[in-house]
N, C-alpha and C positions, 0 to 999 in steps of 0.2 A: 797228049802229044808232046808234053814237055819232059817226059821221063826218058832217061837214057842211062847207059852203063857208066856209073861214076865210081862204084866200089869194085876195086880190082881184087881178085882172090876169093870173092864171095859169089854164091853160097859155098860153105865149106863145113867140115866136121873136124873137131879137135877134142882132146882128152885132158883131164886134170885129175891128180890124186886127191883122194879124200883127206880131209884135215889140212889142206893146203893153207899156208899162211896168207895173210893179206898182201896184195901186190904181186902175186905170182902171175907171170905172163902166160896166157893160154894160147893166143893166136894173134898174128900180125897181118895187117892188110894196108893197101894204099888207096888213095882217092884221086881220081882223074877229074880235072876241072874242064869244062867246055871252053872253046875259044872265046866265047862271048863274055865269059865271066872274068872281067879284068881285075876285079877286086878279090877274087878267091871264093871262099865258102861263106855262105850266109848262115847255114846251120851245120856245125861240124857233125861227124858221125855220132849218132845217139841211139842207145838201146831204148826203143820206144815200147817194147813189149817183150815178155818172155813166157814160155810155156814149158812147165808150170811157172807161175809168177814167182819171182825171187829177186832179191837185191844183192845176191852174192857176187855179181859181176858188174864191171864198169869199163868205159873206154877211155884210154889215156893217149895223148898225142906224143909221138916220138920225134916230131919235127918234119917239115917239108912234106906235108900231106901223107905222112906215114903214121898209122895208128895201131894200138895193140889193145886186146881185151885181157884184163887182169882180174884177180879175185879181190873181193872187198873184205873178206873175213867175217862178214855179218850177213847171214849166219855162216858158221864154219861148215864146210861141206862134209857130210857124213854119209858114207856109202850105205851103212846099215839102216839108217833111219830116214834118209832123204831119197827123192827120185834119182834114178840113175842117169838121166839125160835131161838137158834143158835146151830149148830152141829160143835163140835170142834174135829178135828182129831189129836190124840196124838201119837207120834212116839218115840220109845226107841231102843237103840242098846248097847249090852254089849261088853266086850273086846274080847270075843270069836267069835264075828261077828254075834251073834244071834240078830234078830230084832223082834219088835212087833208093830202093828198099830191098835188102837181101837178108837171108837167114844164116846164122852161125849156130851149128849144133855142137853143144859141149857135153861130153860124156864123162861120168865120174868113174874112176877106177878104184878098186878096193886095195887097202894097205893093211898089214898086220899091226894091230895097235896093242898097247900095254893093257893089262887087266885094270879094271876100275873098281875101287871100293864103293860099297853101297851103304846107305843108312847114314848114321852120324859120323862114321869114319870118313865118309867122302867129303865132309865139310869142316871137320874140327877134330881136335885131339880128344879122344874119348877118355872120360874120368870114370873109373870104376871104384866103388867103395865096398870093402869087405870088413864085417864086424870081427873083432878078435874073438877067438874061440869058435869060429865057424868051422865045421868039419870039411874034409877034402871033397870038393864038388866043382861043377862047372860054374865059372864066375862070369863068362861072357861068350857070345856067339859072333864071329867075324863074318861079314857078308862082302863078297867081291864077285865081279862078272868080267868075262872076256868079250870084246865086241864081236869076235869071230866065234863065240860060243865054244871055245876050246876048254878042256879040263884044266883046272888051275890047282896049284899046290901052295900050302901055307908053311911058313917056317918062322922060328922065334929066335931072336937075339936080344940080349946075351944069353948064353946057355946056362950059367950057374943059377939063375933065378929059380925060385921054387914054384914055377909054373910050366905048363906044356901046352902046345897047340896041336890039335889033331888036323889031319888033312881036310877034314870037313869044316875047319875054322873054329871049332870049340876050344875055349881056353879053360883049362882046369888048374885048380890049386893042388899043390903036392904036400901041404902040411897044414896043421892047425896053428894059427898065428896067435902070439901073445904080445899085446900092445906094449907092455912094460919091458919086454925083452927083445923083441924083433924090430927090424926097421919099420918105420911107419909108412913108407912109400916105395913103390916099385915102378920102373919104366920099361915096358915091353915093346920092342920093335917088331912088328908083324909084317912079313914079306909074302906077297902072292906072286906066283910065276906061271906064265903060259908055256905051252910046249916048245915054243920057239925061243924060250929063254928070256922073253920080255917080262919084267916084274914091276911091281909097285910096292912101296913100303909106307906104313903108317905107324904112329906111336900110340900105345895104350898106357894110360897112367892108372895104376892100381894103388889106392890108399887104404891102409888098415885103420879101421875106426875103433877108437877106444870105447869100451863099455864099462858100466859101473859094476865091477866085480870084486872090488877091494873095500874093506871096512876102514873108515877114518880113525885116527888115534889122536889123543891129546898130547900136546907138547908142553903144556903148563904142568910144573911139578908141585907147586905150592897148593896145600889143601886147607889151611887154616888162616883166616884173616880176622883182624880186630879193628873195630871202628867205634867212635863215641856215638851216643844216642843223639837224636834230634838233628841228624844231617839233612841238609836241604835236598830236595828232589834233584836228580841229575848227578849227584856225587858219585864218582867212580870208586867202586869197591875193589874190583879185580879185572884184569884183562885176560880172558880165557882164550887160548890159542889151540889149534888142532891142524892136522894135515890128513890128506887123502892120497894114498898111493896111486890112485887113478889119475891124479892131477900133478905129477911130479914136474912136468915140463910146462905147465900153464898155471896161472893164478888159481888158487884153491877156491872152489865154489861150495863152501860148506854152510850149513844152516844151524844156528844155535838156538836153544830154548831151555827153559827151566821147568822142572816138573813140580816144584813145591815153592812155598813162600812167595808166591806172586804178589801177596799183600804188601810186602816191604821192598822187593827187588824186581828188576826186569833186566833182560839181556838183549843186547843188540843182535838180531838174528844174522847179520852179515859179518860183523866184526868180533862178536863174542865179548863185548865190553859189558860187565856186570855193574848196574847202577842202582841207586836208591830211587824208588818211585813213591813210596808212602812214608807217612810219619812213623818214626821208630821211637816209641816212648818206653824207655827202660823202666819207668815207674808204674806202668799199667800192666795188668794181666794180659797174656801169660808170661811176658818178659820179666815181670817182677820176680817170678819164681824161677824161671828158666831163661837166662839171658843169652843162650846160644841158639842160633838159627841155622838149621841144616838146609842146604840148597842142592838139589840134584840137577846138574847141568848135562844137557843132551846135545850131541852134535850129530848131524845127519848130512849125507852127501846128496840128498834129494829132498825137495819139500814134502814128498810123500812117497812111501814105498821103497825108499833107498836103504842103504846100510847105515847103522847108527852105533854110537858108543856113548856111555854115560860115565859121569864122575861126580862124587859127592864132595862138596866143600862145606866148611863150617865157618860161620861168621859170629864172633863174640861181640856183644854190645856192652860197652862200658858206660857206667852211670856218670852223669854230670850234675852239678847243682843248678838245675834249670827251673825249679819250682819254688815260689815264695811260700811262706807259711799261710795256710788258709784257715779261716774260722767260719764255722757254720752253726748258727748264723753269724754274720759280720756286724749286725746291729742288735744291741741288747736293750731291753726295756725292763727296768726294775722299779719296784715301789718300796718306799720306806716311810714309816710314820714320822710326823714332824718331831715327835719327842723320842726318836730312836737314840739310844745311848751311844757315845763315842766308842770306837773299837768294834762295833758290830760288823760281822762279816756279811758282805752283800753278794759277791759273785766270784766264781773260780773260773778264770778265762782258759786255763790249760785244758779243762775238760771239753772245750769246744774247738780247740785249734790243733792242727797237725800239719806236718810237711811230708808230702808223699814221695820225696826222693828216696830211692831204694837203698843207697849207700848210707849207713849211719852217720858218716862224717858230713853228709850233705843235708840231713833232716833235723838238725838241732836248731832251736830258736829261743829268743828271750823276749820279754815284754818291757818296753821302755816308753818314756815320753808321755806320761799322764798329763793331759792339758785340757783346756776348755773352760767354759763358764762354770764357776763354782768348784773348780778342781782343788781349791785349798781345803774344802770340806771332806776330801776323800784322798786315799793313798793306796799304793801297791805294796804288799808286804815285802816282796822281793822280785827281781827281774825274772827269776826262774819259775817261781810258783804262779805268778799271775793272779794272786788273790786280792780282790778289791775290798777295802774296809772303809768305814766312816771314821773320820778323825775328830769330829765334833758334832754335837747335837744341833738340829736346825729347828728354830721356832718361827713359824710362818707369821705369827702376829708381831714379831720383832720388826721395828721400823727399818732395819737394815735388810731384812729379807722380805719385806712386804711386797706381795705381788709375784714372787718368784716361786713357781711350783715345779718346774722341770729344769734339771741341771744337765747340760750337754757336755759329755767328756769324750776325749779321744785317747786311744792307747795304740802305740806302734808295736807290731809283732814282727821281729826281724831275724833273718838267718844269721847264724854264727859263721858259716863258711862263706868264702867269696865265690861269686859276687853276692853281697849281702842284700838279697831281695827282701822286701818288706811289704806289709799291708797295714791298713788302718782299721781299727775296731772303733765303732761308734757306740757309746753307752749313754742312754737317756734314763736318768733317775728321777722319777716323779715322787715328790714329797707329798705323801698322802695326808690331807688335813685330818686333824683329830677334833672331834666336837667337844670342846672344853668349856664353852660358855652357854648359859641359858639365854633364850630370847628375852629382851627387855622392851616393854611398850614405851612409846614416847611420852605417854601420860599414864598416871596410875588409874585414872577413871576418865570417862568421856561422857559428855552430856550434849544431846542433840535436841533442839526444839523443832517440832514438825507440825505444821498445820494439819488438822484432821482431814482436809479435803485433798491432801497430796495424792497424786495419781499412783496407782499400783505400778510397781517396777521402778519408781524413782529412787535415786540415790539420796540418802538423808545425811550421810556423813562417812568419814573414813577413819579407820584406826591404823596405826603403824607401829611395827615392832622390828628391832634389829638385835643382832648379837655381835660379839667382838671377834668371833672366829673368822679366820682368813683361809680361803676366799669366803666372802659373805654367804652364809647359809641361805637356802631357799626357805622362806618363811611361808607357812600355810596357815590360814585363818579359818576358824569354825566357831559356831555358836554352840556352847555346851550346856547352857541353862537359860531359862527365861524366854520371853518372846512369844508366849502362847496365851490363848484365850479360851473361853468355853467353846466357841464355835470353830476356832482354827488352832491347830496344834502349833504351827509356826507361821507367824505373820512377818518375820524378818528373815532376810537372807544376806550372807556376807560373802563377798568374792574371795575364793580361797587364795588367790595370788596377790590381789591388790588391796584387800581389806575394805573395799567399799561396802557399806551397809545399805541394803535396799529393802523396800516393803513389798510383801507378797499379797497382802490383803488390805482393804481400806481400814484406816484408823477411825475410831469413834470416840470423841471426847466424852460423850454422854455415857459411854460404857466404861472406858478405862482412860484415866487421865495420864497415866505414867506406866512405862514398861522398863523393867530393869533386866538387862541381858548380861550374861557372862561370856566373854569372847576369849577364845584360847588361841595362842600363837605357838606353832610347833616347827622345829627344824628337823623333823623326822626322828629325833631322839629325845630332845629336851623340850619342855613346854613351859609356858607362862600364861597367866590369865589377867584380864582387866575387866572392870565393870563399865558397862555402857548404859546410861540412863536416857531414855527417849521420852521427852515431855511432849504430850499431844496438846497442841494449841487449839483452843476452841475457835470454831468458825461458824458463822451463821449458815449451817447446812441442813437444818431441819425445817420442814414446813409446819406451819400451825395446823393442829388437828382439832377439829371442833366436834362437839356432841350436842345435838345430832348433826350428821352431815347430809341427811336428806329428811325433808318434812313435808307432809301433805295435809292441807286442811281447807275448810270452807269458811267464808265470811259473808255476812249480808251486805247487800249493795248500799244499804243506808248507814253503814258503820261510820261513826263520827271521826273526823280528822283528829290526829294526835293520839288515837287509841292504840294501845299495845295490842296488836292483832293476836287474838286468841291467847293473850298472855305468853306468846312465844319468846323464848330467850335461848340464845346459844352460848355455850361455854367453851372456850378455846384454850388449848395448852400448846406449849412449844418446848421440845426437849432441850433446846438450847437454854443456857442459864440466863441469858439476857437477850431480848427484853421479855417481860411478862405481860405486856399490854400490846394491843394490835390496832390496826386500822381496818375499817369495814367499809366496803362499797359494793354496789350491785352492778356487775359488769354487763349482763345480758338479761333480757326479758322484762325490764321495768318500763313498760310502755306508758308514756305520759307521766312518768315519775310519780306514781301513786304511792310508792313504798320507800322507806328509808330506815336506817338503823340508828339507834340512840343508846349509848353514845357511839359516834362514828369513829372514835379513836381514843386511845388512852386507857383501855380496860380489857380484861380478858373475858368479859361477858358483855352482851349487847342485846337490846330488844328490837323486834320488828315493829315499826310504827307506820300507821297510815298517814302519808304526807298530804294527800289531796283527795277530795271526794270523787266518786265515780259519776260520770255524766253519759248515760246511755241514751237519754231522751233526745239530746241535741245531736247525737251521732258522733260526739267526740271520742267516746270509748266504744269499741266494738268487741274487744276480747273479754270473755267470761272466765277464761282460764289463763293464769299467769304462771309461767315457769321461770323463776328467778335463779340466775347463776351468780352467787355471792362469793366475792373474793375477800380473803382475810390475809393481810400482809403484816410483816413484823418490822416495818420501817417507820413507825409513827414517832420514834424518838430520834430519828436521823434528820439532820439539816438537809436542805436542798443540795448543797455541795457534796455532802457525804453520800447521798443516795446514788450519785453517779459512780462512786468507787467501791461502795460496800456491797456485799452479797445480800440480796433480798429474796426471801422465800414467801411463797403465797399458797395458802390453803383454800379449798373451795367447799361450798355448801350449796345444795340444790333444794329450792323450795317450790312446791306446787300448790297454788292458791286458786280455789274455785270461788267465784262470786255468785251468791245466791240472790235471785231477784226478790223484790218486796213480796211478803206473803199476803193473801187476801183475808186471812182469819187472824184473830187475836192470839198471840202466843203468850200463854200464861207464864212461861218462864223464859229467862234469857237463854237462848240456845247456845250451846257450846259443844264443839265436837273436834277432837284432835286425833289425827292419825300419824303415828311416828314409825318410820321404817328405818332400820339400821342394818346395812348389809356389808359384809366384808368378805372378800374372796382372796384366797392365797393360791397361787398357781405356779407350778413349775413345768417348764417345757419338757423336761425329761419324764415327768409323771403324767403321761397322757391319759392314763386311766382315771385320774382323780376327778376331772370335770364330768366324765361319763358317770362315775358312781354317784357323784353329788347330784347331778341332774336327775338320774333315775330315782334316787332316794327322795329328792324334793317332789318329784311327780307323785310318788307313792304317798308321801306325807301330806301333799296338797289334797289328794283324793280323800285321805282319811279325815283331814280337817273339814273338808266340804261335807262329808257324810255326817260328822259330828255336829257341824253347824246346822245341817238340815234337821237332825233330831232335836237340837236345842231350840230352833225356831218353832218346831211343832209343839214342844213342851210349853214354851212361853205363850204361844197363842191360846193354848187351852187354859192358862192360868190368868192372863190379863184381860180386864173387861174392855169392850169396844169404846171408842171415843164418842163424847156427846156432841149435840148440835146446839148452836146459839144464834138467835135472830134469824132463824130460817136459813142460815148459810152454813155450809160445811166448813169446819175448821181444820186447818192443817196442823196436825199435832206432831211435834218433834219429841221423841222420847230418847233419853240418854240413860244408860245403865252405868252408874259410876261405881267403881270398885271401892274407892275411898276418897274422902274429902277431909282435908285437915287445914285449919287456919292457925298460923303461927305468927305471933307478934314478935318482931326482932328489934333489937336496938338499932340506932343509926349506923349504917354501914357505908364504907367508901368503896364504890364500885368502879371508879375510874382513876387513872393516874396520868401525870404529865410532867414535863421537865420545865423547871423554873428558868426563864431566859436570862436572869441576872446571875444567879448563883450556880446554875447548871445542875441543881439537885432535883430529884424526882419527888413529887408530892402526890397525895391521893385526894380524891374529891368525891362527893355524893352528887349524882347526876340530877337528883330532884331538888334537894335543898341547897346545893352549892357549897356545903361545908367542906373544908380542906384541912389537911394535916401533912406534915413531912412523913415520908414513907420510911418505915422501919424495915431494915434488911431481913430480919428474922420473922416478920409478921406476914402470914399468907393473906391473899386477897379475899374479902368477905363477899358472900353472895347477897343479892337483893332479896328483901323479905317479900313473901308472896304466898300464894296458895299453890301447893304441890298437887298436881293432877297427874295421875297415872292412867294411861289408857293403852290398849293393845289394838293393833290393826295389821292387816296384811295387804301389801301393795305389789302388783305386778309379779305375783307368784313368789315374792320374798316374804320373810317374816322377821320381826324384831321388836324390841321394847325400848322405850326411852322415857325420860321424865322431863316435864316442863312445869314451871311455876307460873300459875295464872292468878292474878289478884282478883278475888271475888268473894262474895259472902257465902257462908255455909248454908247449903240448902237442906231443908228437913228431909229426912229419909222417907216420910210418907208421900212426898211428891215424886217419887221415882216412878217412871213410866216403863211400860213394856218396851224393851229395846228392839223388839221385832216389829213394833207398830210402824206401819208405812205412812209417810207424810203424803197427803193428797195434794197433787199439784194444782196451782191456780189455772183459771181458764186461759190466761195469757202468760207465757214464760217471761 
């Protein structure tokens, strides 16, 4: 109910031409305000909607409630592409709240428009590029359109250009372009016109593109260059230049290269600067023979596939004096004998030195400046020849030269041309010693005193020899004669380098008291000899040896004290020269001390004596068999103090004594029976078969002897009558078969010796009578007079014979009994 007619002249219809500019008035209307609206309009006229929707129109106030509808220019009205009519709804409201809404219809009218270019020509100036040498052809197609779809025509200005435009818009070239002769750019004004004469014009820019169709050429005329050798890398030899006709109006873009001699030179590919890249040695092959280097320079207008030109240049290498004289070797070692004569030629240095500079003026040199230790003994014949000679003979044994064997010399080899390069030659001359003198021993003869018990391998002395040669010769020692025995070829050894004499085998005074050696000293060329006497000093190293060393016999239990048991006597010898008398004692087996030796010391013979009687009835004695271990020592002449420091040797004898109980029958004769066994075995560990053979042979021999004994016993039994009886009791008959009995009466003998405590002399005495006399050094010791009884027996499978002297009366031969008769034992043993 609040709506009323406020918009005057609406609804209405209006027209406007297409392409109208912004602000073009389309329609004007007024607004009537109600009487209640004192303050005017609350909402001015506004286009609240359009059909179709558009922003191409707006309402502007003209003042005093008069308004007009104008174009906005956004978007531009186009009859051909936009709707032909728009319905605009206009709304207005006053302050009293009254509103009105009406429609203004705007119709678009068609207008003849200019033709419009399409494509790139519509927005920019078209740039067209044509390669030179391109044949006559279409170069571009122009596109244009008329809004009214009318037919259009194309035209080209200016007319003299070598192009034409067809009515269809095709642009054609009318010639073949040459970039080096024709203009490089053409501007074509293309005009399109509609039937009503409206037209549009656009510019087309045609550029002629240069192509690589020309060959570059060198502008450098020089072909020969000369440089000295040994130029540093980077040195500029030549600056090669060239041009390309294709680049007359722009900086040339050429590429340079060399076809040969890249070993010595290189060229900048952009600038054409030829430089040294490697060492150029005029003195080495091939430049030594051909000092000219040919270089082929190539220039191209493209890195690949372009046009190119080549040019040969020659570079001559000049020689400079850049090498010092060289000697191969630079160190020389020569030898000269110490007695070499003055003026002797030693070394020709020119044969070993040279200067490799190619130019003869640069390769000449001299030898100067001979110096160094001992240079006064040598000289150069001349600076040119370089011949080294001795100026005086050298004697190493001379005190001024003593110890000098090597002379160190230096010689300077120097260029004649400048700069005068030089080198040093080192010469070492060794003066070779000459063996002029014979070795000389420190003594004409040597004498060594060596105890006979010295250990094998011990050093017994030293010989020493020297000679006057310098440096001192190495002396070697050897034994060339002597030093051998029957058992050992060499019992002495000498150190080849030190001269120490050692023994290889044990010395024996008793065999050899002196050895004489011939020792030779050699310096590999000359020899000398000296005599060495080795005196073997006697040492008490031999044990007393007694005969017999084993004895077995029987004695009756009733044997009287002091009796020489079975007349047993031992005789001892000592291979040592002193003493010849011994001390005797029983070490083991002498139970209750029944036995003793007389004399106990001071003689080389002694008798076994019964010292105390046997007592079996009281039970004091229980042994019926005594095995005595007798010791014989050679210390009887030594004092108690000397016995602690001197060597003492002891021999042993074993005695087996069987005590026979009292017989129950009368024995017609004094029984006596002696069994002596002597056995000696020699054995070597390496000869293992010896004991086996000996044992087997002994067993066979024992069997044979047993069989012969059985035959002998059978024969004796058949020959001897049986024993008689007396007083109704059987008699125990002991029968002995004696092979021989001899009674010999001897003069008084001295069987003992002792040392006089006052004078220290040795005297001899008789153990029975006590007679004494001073000992004569040349008189041998006499034996005790007695009866010599020889008997044979076998004990423990061994066999042997020995002699013992028993003092007894000679028995008649008719009282011989059958040796096979058995003794009948008593009822009680």
